[in-house]
C-alpha positions in Angstrom: -45.1 2.1 -19.6 -42.4 3.3 -21.6 -41.7 -0.1 -22.5 -44.7 -1.9 -23.6 -45.5 1.8 -25.8 -41.4 1.2 -27.8 -42.7 -2.4 -28.1 -46.1 -1.5 -29.4 -44.6 1.2 -31.8 -41.8 -1.6 -32.9 -44.8 -4.0 -34.1 -46.5 -1.3 -36.1 -43.2 0.0 -37.6 -42.1 -3.6 -38.6 -45.7 -4.4 -40.7 -45.1 -0.6 -41.7 -41.6 -1.6 -43.5 -43.2 -4.8 -45.5 -45.8 -2.4 -46.6 -43.3 0.2 -47.4 -41.5 -2.6 -49.3 -44.8 -3.3 -51.8 -45.1 -0.2 -52.3 -41.1 0.6 -53.0 -42.4 -2.7 -56.0 -45.6 -0.5 -57.0 -43.3 2.5 -57.8 -40.6 1.1 -59.4 -43.1 -0.4 -62.0 -44.9 2.6 -62.2 -41.3 4.5 -63.4 -40.3 1.7 -65.5 -43.7 2.2 -67.5 -44.7 5.5 -66.4 -45.1 7.0 -70.1 -47.9 4.7 -71.2 -49.3 4.7 -67.3 -52.6 7.0 -67.2 -52.4 10.0 -65.1 -55.1 8.7 -62.5 -53.6 5.3 -61.6 -49.8 7.3 -61.8 -52.5 10.0 -58.8 -54.1 7.0 -57.2 -50.3 5.7 -56.1 -49.0 8.7 -54.8 -51.9 9.6 -53.6 -51.5 5.2 -51.5 -48.6 6.5 -50.7 -48.5 9.6 -49.2 -51.4 8.2 -46.7 -48.7 4.7 -46.1 -46.1 7.5 -44.9 -48.9 9.8 -43.4 -49.9 6.7 -40.8 -46.6 6.5 -39.3 -46.1 9.8 -38.1 -50.3 10.2 -36.6 -48.6 6.3 -34.8 -45.7 8.6 -33.7 -47.6 10.8 -32.4 -49.2 8.7 -30.8 -45.9 8.1 -29.0 -45.2 11.4 -28.7 -48.4 11.8 -26.7 -47.3 9.3 -24.0 -44.1 10.3 -23.6 -42.4 12.9 -25.5 -38.7 11.1 -24.8 -39.1 8.0 -26.6 -39.9 10.5 -29.6 -37.2 12.0 -29.6 -34.4 9.2 -28.1 -36.4 7.2 -31.2 -35.5 3.3 -29.5 -37.2 2.2 -31.8 -34.5 2.8 -34.7 -31.3 1.2 -35.6 -27.9 3.6 -34.8 -27.0 4.7 -38.4 -30.8 5.6 -38.4 -30.7 7.4 -35.5 -27.8 9.5 -37.0 -30.5 11.3 -39.6 -32.7 11.4 -37.2 -33.9 15.9 -36.3 -35.9 16.7 -33.8 -37.6 12.5 -33.8 -37.5 12.8 -37.5 -36.3 13.5 -40.8 -35.2 17.2 -41.3 -37.3 18.5 -44.7 -34.4 19.6 -45.8 -33.5 16.4 -46.9 -36.0 16.2 -49.4 -34.6 18.9 -51.8 -31.6 16.9 -51.9 -34.2 13.7 -52.8 -35.8 15.9 -55.6 -32.3 17.2 -57.8 -31.2 14.0 -57.4 -34.6 11.8 -58.9 -36.0 13.9 -61.2 -34.4 15.6 -63.9 -36.3 16.8 -66.0 -37.7 19.9 -64.0 -38.9 23.1 -65.8 -37.3 26.4 -64.6 -40.0 27.5 -62.9 -40.4 24.3 -60.5 -36.8 24.7 -60.3 -37.8 28.1 -59.0 -40.2 27.5 -56.9 -38.2 24.5 -55.1 -35.5 26.7 -54.3 -38.2 29.2 -52.9 -39.3 26.6 -51.0 -35.9 25.3 -49.7 -34.6 29.1 -49.0 -38.4 29.2 -46.3 -37.9 25.3 -44.7 -33.6 26.6 -44.4 -35.4 29.3 -42.1 -38.1 27.4 -40.4 -35.4 25.1 -40.0 -33.0 27.6 -38.0 -35.8 28.6 -35.7 -36.4 25.6 -34.6 -32.2 24.7 -33.7 -32.8 27.5 -31.8 -36.3 27.1 -29.5 -34.3 23.8 -28.6 -31.3 26.0 -28.4 -33.5 27.9 -25.5 -35.0 25.9 -24.1 -32.0 23.7 -22.7 -30.4 27.1 -22.1 -33.6 28.4 -19.8 -33.1 24.7 -18.5 -29.2 24.5 -17.6 -30.3 21.3 -19.5 -27.7 19.1 -21.7 -28.1 18.6 -25.0 -31.8 17.2 -25.3 -30.9 14.0 -27.3 -28.6 13.3 -25.0 -31.5 13.8 -22.2 -34.3 12.2 -23.9 -32.0 8.6 -24.1 -31.2 9.1 -20.4 -34.6 9.8 -19.8 -36.2 7.2 -21.8 -33.9 4.7 -19.8 -34.7 6.0 -16.1 -38.5 5.7 -17.4 -38.3 2.2 -19.1 -36.1 1.0 -15.5 -39.5 3.2 -13.2 -36.5 5.2 -11.7 -37.2 8.3 -12.3 -36.2 10.1 -8.8 -38.5 13.1 -7.6 -35.2 16.1 -7.9 -36.1 15.5 -11.8 -39.9 15.5 -11.6 -39.7 19.6 -11.9 -37.0 19.7 -14.9 -38.5 17.4 -16.8 -42.2 18.6 -16.5 -40.6 22.1 -17.8 -38.7 19.7 -20.7 -42.0 18.2 -21.5 -44.4 20.9 -22.8 -41.0 22.6 -24.9 -40.0 19.8 -26.3 -43.4 18.5 -27.1 -44.3 22.0 -29.1 -40.6 21.6 -31.0 -41.7 18.2 -32.2 -45.3 19.5 -32.7 -43.7 22.5 -35.1 -40.9 19.9 -35.9 -43.8 17.3 -37.4 -45.9 20.2 -39.4 -42.6 21.7 -41.1 -42.0 17.7 -42.4 -45.1 16.9 -43.8 -46.2 20.3 -44.9 -42.8 20.6 -47.4 -43.3 16.8 -48.5 -46.9 18.4 -49.7 -45.3 21.5 -51.3 -42.5 19.3 -53.2 -45.2 17.0 -54.0 -47.9 19.7 -55.4 -44.7 21.7 -58.0 -44.6 17.9 -59.2 -46.1 16.6 -61.9 -47.4 12.9 -61.9 -44.5 10.8 -63.4 -41.9 13.6 -61.3 -43.6 12.3 -58.2 -43.4 8.6 -59.0 -39.5 9.6 -59.6 -39.2 11.2 -55.9 -40.8 9.2 -54.6 -39.5 5.9 -55.4 -36.0 7.8 -54.5 -37.7 8.5 -50.9 -39.1 5.4 -49.9 -35.6 3.4 -51.4 -33.5 6.0 -49.5 -35.2 5.2 -46.7 -35.3 1.7 -47.4 -31.6 1.7 -47.3 -30.9 3.0 -44.2 -32.7 0.7 -42.3 -31.0 -1.6 -44.0 -27.3 -0.5 -43.5 -28.5 0.0 -39.6 -29.7 -3.2 -39.1 -26.5 -5.0 -41.1 -24.0 -3.0 -38.3 -26.2 -3.3 -35.3 -25.7 -7.4 -36.3 -22.5 -6.9 -37.1 -22.3 -5.2 -34.1 -23.3 -7.2 -31.9 -22.1 -10.4 -32.8 -18.5 -9.0 -32.3 -19.4 -7.9 -28.9 -20.5 -11.0 -28.6 -17.3 -13.0 -29.8 -15.0 -10.0 -27.5 -16.9 -11.4 -24.7 -16.4 -15.5 -25.5 -12.9 -15.2 -26.0 
């Protein structure tokens, strides 16, 4: 069952990345001609890009409903992509770094609002980190990411032992609650950032977000391919 869930999501993700490349091309063109574009056209593009990201999290939420451990272990990502994963997705605080690096014409009021939102987001992130630690401590469990990957392998092999069922049941409830809160924080933070930026600024911001994600994906695929090639050469030698 878990294998089917992973394969289905991987198939979706391949198409999603193709569409993301197309959106990046649109964003780059809009960024280059932003001062000549109509506000309505920029807003339409922004809405479509945000809808594209919303589709990703809608699909991933289906994975979590079927197997929360897969949502934590993210087997559809490359090893390099996994280094950026926080509670099943990106860490919301990353958005503020991207804003700082990509939007250089923030007003004083916008800077104040970004700083205030960043402080609020850090508080929420810290609360989620503490909740994860509490779950681990209460169950005397190993780090959740390590456990999720272990359980993911067990489920894939359909060899989960009966004595693990009770622990898994408690973990599922706790992890689902944490992931739900993290997803709400991710989406709400993104929307709040978008709301405080102008259409032209949003095009710059979303271009940087999309470029970073695709670049990380590309680097991850390249590293995994090199690792496989190196391993193959070693075994043949």
